[in-house]
Jmol script that loads the backbone (N, CA, C; Angstrom):
load data "model"
ATOM      1  N   MET A   1       5.431 -12.455  -9.042  1.00  0.00           N
ATOM      2  CA  MET A   1       5.669 -11.666  -8.122  1.00  0.00           C
ATOM      3  C   MET A   1       4.594 -10.679  -7.835  1.00  0.00           C
ATOM      4  N   VAL A   2       3.794 -10.160  -8.854  1.00  0.00           N
ATOM      5  CA  VAL A   2       2.967  -9.194  -8.437  1.00  0.00           C
ATOM      6  C   VAL A   2       1.583  -9.565  -7.593  1.00  0.00           C
ATOM      7  N   GLU A   3       1.234 -11.098  -7.539  1.00  0.00           N
ATOM      8  CA  GLU A   3       0.461 -11.597  -6.637  1.00  0.00           C
ATOM      9  C   GLU A   3       0.903 -11.628  -5.223  1.00  0.00           C
ATOM     10  N   VAL A   4       2.310 -11.804  -5.202  1.00  0.00           N
ATOM     11  CA  VAL A   4       3.109 -11.626  -3.501  1.00  0.00           C
ATOM     12  C   VAL A   4       2.880 -10.528  -3.460  1.00  0.00           C
ATOM     13  N   GLU A   5       3.193  -9.423  -4.047  1.00  0.00           N
ATOM     14  CA  GLU A   5       3.236  -7.851  -3.633  1.00  0.00           C
ATOM     15  C   GLU A   5       1.901  -7.570  -3.179  1.00  0.00           C
ATOM     16  N   ARG A   6       0.679  -8.116  -4.121  1.00  0.00           N
ATOM     17  CA  ARG A   6      -0.746  -7.628  -3.546  1.00  0.00           C
ATOM     18  C   ARG A   6      -1.278  -8.261  -2.300  1.00  0.00           C
ATOM     19  N   GLU A   7      -0.511  -9.567  -1.858  1.00  0.00           N
ATOM     20  CA  GLU A   7      -0.948 -10.275  -1.111  1.00  0.00           C
ATOM     21  C   GLU A   7      -0.402  -9.400   0.524  1.00  0.00           C
ATOM     22  N   PHE A   8       0.976  -8.894   0.225  1.00  0.00           N
ATOM     23  CA  PHE A   8       1.673  -8.116   1.035  1.00  0.00           C
ATOM     24  C   PHE A   8       0.811  -6.785   1.584  1.00  0.00           C
ATOM     25  N   ILE A   9       0.306  -6.161   0.576  1.00  0.00           N
ATOM     26  CA  ILE A   9      -0.518  -4.858   0.449  1.00  0.00           C
ATOM     27  C   ILE A   9      -1.464  -5.584   1.539  1.00  0.00           C
ATOM     28  N   HIS A  10      -2.415  -6.401   1.200  1.00  0.00           N
ATOM     29  CA  HIS A  10      -3.609  -6.762   1.702  1.00  0.00           C
ATOM     30  C   HIS A  10      -3.095  -7.057   3.225  1.00  0.00           C
ATOM     31  N   GLU A  11      -2.287  -7.797   3.428  1.00  0.00           N
ATOM     32  CA  GLU A  11      -2.264  -8.011   4.963  1.00  0.00           C
ATOM     33  C   GLU A  11      -1.653  -7.096   5.909  1.00  0.00           C
ATOM     34  N   ARG A  12      -0.924  -5.908   5.052  1.00  0.00           N
ATOM     35  CA  ARG A  12      -0.484  -4.719   6.001  1.00  0.00           C
ATOM     36  C   ARG A  12      -1.672  -3.687   5.830  1.00  0.00           C
ATOM     37  N   THR A  13      -2.787  -3.580   5.064  1.00  0.00           N
ATOM     38  CA  THR A  13      -3.696  -3.325   5.093  1.00  0.00           C
ATOM     39  C   THR A  13      -4.694  -3.506   6.292  1.00  0.00           C
ATOM     40  N   LEU A  14      -4.700  -4.735   6.327  1.00  0.00           N
ATOM     41  CA  LEU A  14      -5.560  -5.667   7.372  1.00  0.00           C
ATOM     42  C   LEU A  14      -5.026  -5.134   9.129  1.00  0.00           C
ATOM     43  N   ILE A  15      -3.739  -5.068   8.916  1.00  0.00           N
ATOM     44  CA  ILE A  15      -2.907  -4.944  10.206  1.00  0.00           C
ATOM     45  C   ILE A  15      -3.376  -3.309  10.464  1.00  0.00           C
ATOM     46  N   ALA A  16      -3.261  -2.242   9.597  1.00  0.00           N
ATOM     47  CA  ALA A  16      -3.277  -1.193   9.905  1.00  0.00           C
ATOM     48  C   ALA A  16      -4.981  -0.932  10.050  1.00  0.00           C
ATOM     49  N   LEU A  17      -6.034  -1.353   9.594  1.00  0.00           N
ATOM     50  CA  LEU A  17      -7.443  -1.031  10.015  1.00  0.00           C
ATOM     51  C   LEU A  17      -7.433  -1.984  11.318  1.00  0.00           C
ATOM     52  N   ASP A  18      -7.010  -3.038  11.921  1.00  0.00           N
ATOM     53  CA  ASP A  18      -7.082  -3.770  13.378  1.00  0.00           C
ATOM     54  C   ASP A  18      -6.259  -2.659  14.154  1.00  0.00           C
ATOM     55  N   SER A  19      -5.252  -1.740  13.836  1.00  0.00           N
ATOM     56  CA  SER A  19      -4.365  -0.728  14.750  1.00  0.00           C
ATOM     57  C   SER A  19      -5.490   0.389  14.844  1.00  0.00           C
ATOM     58  N   ALA A  20      -6.076   0.650  13.978  1.00  0.00           N
ATOM     59  CA  ALA A  20      -6.987   1.741  13.799  1.00  0.00           C
ATOM     60  C   ALA A  20      -7.999   1.491  14.522  1.00  0.00           C
ATOM     61  N   ALA A  21      -8.782   0.604  14.669  1.00  0.00           N
ATOM     62  CA  ALA A  21      -9.837   0.202  15.473  1.00  0.00           C
ATOM     63  C   ALA A  21      -9.748  -0.061  17.026  1.00  0.00           C
ATOM     64  N   SER A  22      -8.420  -0.664  17.099  1.00  0.00           N
ATOM     65  CA  SER A  22      -8.174  -0.853  18.526  1.00  0.00           C
ATOM     66  C   SER A  22      -7.734   0.793  19.385  1.00  0.00           C
ATOM     67  N   ASN A  23      -7.596   1.824  18.368  1.00  0.00           N
ATOM     68  CA  ASN A  23      -7.552   2.922  18.841  1.00  0.00           C
ATOM     69  C   ASN A  23      -8.715   3.485  18.690  1.00  0.00           C
ATOM     70  N   GLY A  24      -9.713   3.505  18.499  1.00  0.00           N
ATOM     71  CA  GLY A  24     -11.198   3.893  18.358  1.00  0.00           C
ATOM     72  C   GLY A  24     -11.572   4.256  17.007  1.00  0.00           C
ATOM     73  N   ASN A  25     -10.651   4.258  16.070  1.00  0.00           N
ATOM     74  CA  ASN A  25     -10.725   4.853  14.751  1.00  0.00           C
ATOM     75  C   ASN A  25     -11.547   3.888  13.719  1.00  0.00           C
ATOM     76  N   HIS A  26     -12.802   4.405  13.546  1.00  0.00           N
ATOM     77  CA  HIS A  26     -13.383   3.591  12.652  1.00  0.00           C
ATOM     78  C   HIS A  26     -13.563   4.257  11.103  1.00  0.00           C
ATOM     79  N   GLY A  27     -13.654   3.676  10.516  1.00  0.00           N
ATOM     80  CA  GLY A  27     -14.082   4.275   8.835  1.00  0.00           C
ATOM     81  C   GLY A  27     -15.694   4.712   8.458  1.00  0.00           C
ATOM     82  N   GLY A  28     -15.697   5.323   7.935  1.00  0.00           N
ATOM     83  CA  GLY A  28     -17.143   5.440   7.387  1.00  0.00           C
ATOM     84  C   GLY A  28     -17.632   6.797   7.704  1.00  0.00           C
ATOM     85  N   ARG A  29     -18.859   7.110   7.344  1.00  0.00           N
ATOM     86  CA  ARG A  29     -19.622   8.627   7.692  1.00  0.00           C
ATOM     87  C   ARG A  29     -20.080   8.391   9.120  1.00  0.00           C
ATOM     88  N   PRO A  30     -19.854   9.730   9.812  1.00  0.00           N
ATOM     89  CA  PRO A  30     -20.009  10.118  11.168  1.00  0.00           C
ATOM     90  C   PRO A  30     -21.525   9.788  11.227  1.00  0.00           C
ATOM     91  N   PRO A  31     -21.801   9.729  12.568  1.00  0.00           N
ATOM     92  CA  PRO A  31     -23.681   9.532  12.631  1.00  0.00           C
ATOM     93  C   PRO A  31     -24.079  10.987  12.580  1.00  0.00           C
ATOM     94  N   ALA A  32     -25.146  10.897  12.202  1.00  0.00           N
ATOM     95  CA  ALA A  32     -26.097  12.420  11.525  1.00  0.00           C
ATOM     96  C   ALA A  32     -26.461  12.574  13.328  1.00  0.00           C
ATOM     97  N   ILE A  33     -27.036  11.800  13.972  1.00  0.00           N
ATOM     98  CA  ILE A  33     -27.490  12.102  15.335  1.00  0.00           C
ATOM     99  C   ILE A  33     -26.769  11.503  16.543  1.00  0.00           C
ATOM    100  N   ASP A  34     -26.047  12.494  17.256  1.00  0.00           N
ATOM    101  CA  ASP A  34     -25.190  11.894  18.212  1.00  0.00           C
ATOM    102  C   ASP A  34     -26.120  12.265  19.580  1.00  0.00           C
ATOM    103  N   ASP A  35     -25.107  11.696  20.598  1.00  0.00           N
ATOM    104  CA  ASP A  35     -25.867  11.591  22.071  1.00  0.00           C
ATOM    105  C   ASP A  35     -26.493  12.570  22.226  1.00  0.00           C
ATOM    106  N   ASP A  36     -26.058  13.911  22.384  1.00  0.00           N
ATOM    107  CA  ASP A  36     -26.554  15.043  22.861  1.00  0.00           C
ATOM    108  C   ASP A  36     -27.964  15.330  21.795  1.00  0.00           C
ATOM    109  N   MET A  37     -27.941  15.022  20.483  1.00  0.00           N
ATOM    110  CA  MET A  37     -29.364  15.417  19.940  1.00  0.00           C
ATOM    111  C   MET A  37     -30.221  14.316  20.387  1.00  0.00           C
ATOM    112  N   LEU A  38     -29.716  13.274  20.569  1.00  0.00           N
ATOM    113  CA  LEU A  38     -30.989  12.129  20.950  1.00  0.00           C
ATOM    114  C   LEU A  38     -31.352  12.456  22.466  1.00  0.00           C
ATOM    115  N   ALA A  39     -30.493  12.870  23.012  1.00  0.00           N
ATOM    116  CA  ALA A  39     -31.149  13.562  24.535  1.00  0.00           C
ATOM    117  C   ALA A  39     -32.006  14.670  24.229  1.00  0.00           C
ATOM    118  N   VAL A  40     -32.156  15.432  23.331  1.00  0.00           N
ATOM    119  CA  VAL A  40     -32.874  16.586  23.117  1.00  0.00           C
ATOM    120  C   VAL A  40     -34.188  16.005  22.612  1.00  0.00           C
ATOM    121  N   ALA A  41     -34.240  14.917  21.505  1.00  0.00           N
ATOM    122  CA  ALA A  41     -35.224  14.422  20.895  1.00  0.00           C
ATOM    123  C   ALA A  41     -36.106  13.674  21.621  1.00  0.00           C
ATOM    124  N   LEU A  42     -35.565  12.707  22.698  1.00  0.00           N
ATOM    125  CA  LEU A  42     -36.439  11.962  23.510  1.00  0.00           C
ATOM    126  C   LEU A  42     -37.374  12.589  24.139  1.00  0.00           C
ATOM    127  N   PRO A  43     -37.205  13.638  25.097  1.00  0.00           N
ATOM    128  CA  PRO A  43     -38.139  14.304  25.953  1.00  0.00           C
ATOM    129  C   PRO A  43     -38.915  15.004  25.143  1.00  0.00           C
ATOM    130  N   ARG A  44     -38.575  15.265  23.916  1.00  0.00           N
ATOM    131  CA  ARG A  44     -39.667  16.005  23.031  1.00  0.00           C
ATOM    132  C   ARG A  44     -40.963  15.090  22.459  1.00  0.00           C
ATOM    133  N   ARG A  45     -40.326  13.922  22.208  1.00  0.00           N
ATOM    134  CA  ARG A  45     -40.891  13.092  21.667  1.00  0.00           C
ATOM    135  C   ARG A  45     -42.375  12.191  23.109  1.00  0.00           C
ATOM    136  N   ASP A  46     -41.647  12.294  24.008  1.00  0.00           N
ATOM    137  CA  ASP A  46     -42.255  11.800  25.069  1.00  0.00           C
ATOM    138  C   ASP A  46     -43.048  12.778  25.535  1.00  0.00           C
ATOM    139  N   ALA A  47     -42.965  14.261  25.231  1.00  0.00           N
ATOM    140  CA  ALA A  47     -44.039  15.155  25.652  1.00  0.00           C
ATOM    141  C   ALA A  47     -44.756  15.305  23.997  1.00  0.00           C
ATOM    142  N   ASP A  48     -44.988  14.439  23.610  1.00  0.00           N
ATOM    143  CA  ASP A  48     -45.895  14.216  22.149  1.00  0.00           C
ATOM    144  C   ASP A  48     -45.794  15.351  21.206  1.00  0.00           C
ATOM    145  N   GLU A  49     -44.601  15.705  21.199  1.00  0.00           N
ATOM    146  CA  GLU A  49     -44.515  16.716  19.946  1.00  0.00           C
ATOM    147  C   GLU A  49     -44.225  16.073  18.865  1.00  0.00           C
ATOM    148  N   SER A  50     -44.512  16.599  17.697  1.00  0.00           N
ATOM    149  CA  SER A  50     -44.797  15.715  16.446  1.00  0.00           C
ATOM    150  C   SER A  50     -43.330  15.287  15.768  1.00  0.00           C
ATOM    151  N   VAL A  51     -43.200  14.354  15.671  1.00  0.00           N
ATOM    152  CA  VAL A  51     -41.879  13.504  15.037  1.00  0.00           C
ATOM    153  C   VAL A  51     -41.551  14.233  13.811  1.00  0.00           C
ATOM    154  N   SER A  52     -42.473  14.989  13.300  1.00  0.00           N
ATOM    155  CA  SER A  52     -41.931  15.894  12.173  1.00  0.00           C
ATOM    156  C   SER A  52     -41.199  16.896  12.454  1.00  0.00           C
ATOM    157  N   ALA A  53     -41.931  17.516  13.624  1.00  0.00           N
ATOM    158  CA  ALA A  53     -41.189  18.784  13.904  1.00  0.00           C
ATOM    159  C   ALA A  53     -40.027  18.985  14.740  1.00  0.00           C
ATOM    160  N   ILE A  54     -39.814  17.813  15.595  1.00  0.00           N
ATOM    161  CA  ILE A  54     -38.687  17.734  16.126  1.00  0.00           C
ATOM    162  C   ILE A  54     -37.387  17.924  14.991  1.00  0.00           C
ATOM    163  N   PRO A  55     -37.215  16.666  13.751  1.00  0.00           N
ATOM    164  CA  PRO A  55     -35.967  16.754  13.298  1.00  0.00           C
ATOM    165  C   PRO A  55     -35.740  18.262  12.474  1.00  0.00           C
ATOM    166  N   ARG A  56     -36.946  19.143  12.246  1.00  0.00           N
ATOM    167  CA  ARG A  56     -36.413  20.379  11.981  1.00  0.00           C
ATOM    168  C   ARG A  56     -36.016  21.238  12.772  1.00  0.00           C
ATOM    169  N   ARG A  57     -36.218  21.116  14.244  1.00  0.00           N
ATOM    170  CA  ARG A  57     -35.495  21.862  15.080  1.00  0.00           C
ATOM    171  C   ARG A  57     -34.330  21.093  15.133  1.00  0.00           C
ATOM    172  N   LEU A  58     -33.688  20.256  15.192  1.00  0.00           N
ATOM    173  CA  LEU A  58     -32.621  19.084  15.065  1.00  0.00           C
ATOM    174  C   LEU A  58     -31.491  19.681  13.980  1.00  0.00           C
ATOM    175  N   GLY A  59     -32.187  20.265  13.063  1.00  0.00           N
ATOM    176  CA  GLY A  59     -31.335  20.039  11.622  1.00  0.00           C
ATOM    177  C   GLY A  59     -31.212  18.705  10.723  1.00  0.00           C
ATOM    178  N   VAL A  60     -32.140  17.853  11.228  1.00  0.00           N
ATOM    179  CA  VAL A  60     -31.793  16.337  10.124  1.00  0.00           C
ATOM    180  C   VAL A  60     -33.249  15.982   9.757  1.00  0.00           C
ATOM    181  N   GLY A  61     -33.124  14.987   8.924  1.00  0.00           N
ATOM    182  CA  GLY A  61     -34.350  14.568   8.365  1.00  0.00           C
ATOM    183  C   GLY A  61     -35.117  13.525   9.126  1.00  0.00           C
ATOM    184  N   ARG A  62     -36.315  13.511   8.820  1.00  0.00           N
ATOM    185  CA  ARG A  62     -37.136  12.945   9.323  1.00  0.00           C
ATOM    186  C   ARG A  62     -36.977  11.295   9.393  1.00  0.00           C
ATOM    187  N   SER A  63     -36.493  10.788   8.354  1.00  0.00           N
ATOM    188  CA  SER A  63     -35.833   9.243   8.738  1.00  0.00           C
ATOM    189  C   SER A  63     -34.877   9.047   9.110  1.00  0.00           C
ATOM    190  N   THR A  64     -33.740  10.152   9.531  1.00  0.00           N
ATOM    191  CA  THR A  64     -32.822   9.721   9.942  1.00  0.00           C
ATOM    192  C   THR A  64     -33.258   9.810  11.427  1.00  0.00           C
ATOM    193  N   LEU A  65     -34.227  10.622  12.100  1.00  0.00           N
ATOM    194  CA  LEU A  65     -34.577  10.622  13.396  1.00  0.00           C
ATOM    195  C   LEU A  65     -35.204   9.377  13.622  1.00  0.00           C
ATOM    196  N   HIS A  66     -36.217   8.732  12.749  1.00  0.00           N
ATOM    197  CA  HIS A  66     -36.755   7.267  13.044  1.00  0.00           C
ATOM    198  C   HIS A  66     -35.927   6.338  13.261  1.00  0.00           C
ATOM    199  N   ARG A  67     -34.719   6.445  12.093  1.00  0.00           N
ATOM    200  CA  ARG A  67     -34.115   5.501  12.562  1.00  0.00           C
ATOM    201  C   ARG A  67     -33.260   5.543  13.815  1.00  0.00           C
ATOM    202  N   ALA A  68     -32.856   6.577  14.206  1.00  0.00           N
ATOM    203  CA  ALA A  68     -32.245   6.646  15.494  1.00  0.00           C
ATOM    204  C   ALA A  68     -32.865   6.298  16.638  1.00  0.00           C
ATOM    205  N   LEU A  69     -34.274   6.740  16.636  1.00  0.00           N
ATOM    206  CA  LEU A  69     -35.199   6.541  17.716  1.00  0.00           C
ATOM    207  C   LEU A  69     -35.421   4.878  17.593  1.00  0.00           C
ATOM    208  N   SER A  70     -35.598   4.065  16.569  1.00  0.00           N
ATOM    209  CA  SER A  70     -36.102   2.997  16.767  1.00  0.00           C
ATOM    210  C   SER A  70     -34.549   2.150  17.080  1.00  0.00           C
ATOM    211  N   VAL A  71     -33.525   2.510  16.805  1.00  0.00           N
ATOM    212  CA  VAL A  71     -32.261   2.012  17.359  1.00  0.00           C
ATOM    213  C   VAL A  71     -32.220   2.335  18.980  1.00  0.00           C
ATOM    214  N   TYR A  72     -32.771   3.259  19.558  1.00  0.00           N
ATOM    215  CA  TYR A  72     -32.769   3.478  20.700  1.00  0.00           C
ATOM    216  C   TYR A  72     -33.841   2.555  21.483  1.00  0.00           C
ATOM    217  N   ASP A  73     -35.150   2.534  21.073  1.00  0.00           N
ATOM    218  CA  ASP A  73     -36.043   1.917  21.547  1.00  0.00           C
ATOM    219  C   ASP A  73     -35.799   0.108  21.561  1.00  0.00           C
ATOM    220  N   ASP A  74     -34.734   0.186  20.683  1.00  0.00           N
ATOM    221  CA  ASP A  74     -34.894  -1.927  20.575  1.00  0.00           C
ATOM    222  C   ASP A  74     -33.573  -1.719  21.655  1.00  0.00           C
TER     223      ASP A  74
END
end "model"
wireframe off; spacefill off
backbone 0.3
color backbone group
């Protein structure tokens, strides 16, 4: 009986996750750099500003900026 109930819970959870995803809701932590911040960072990088100085002005970590720029460059 417990196994059957567990399977029902599992199925209902998957249905709820699919429903949320179709509405645009995804779990997890929100991105640290959004499109607006990236729009500020890209011209600064193209103007040869130090990649260490850009994240200080944006209030994010250096590795976070590197990760966002590498995703953008790909």
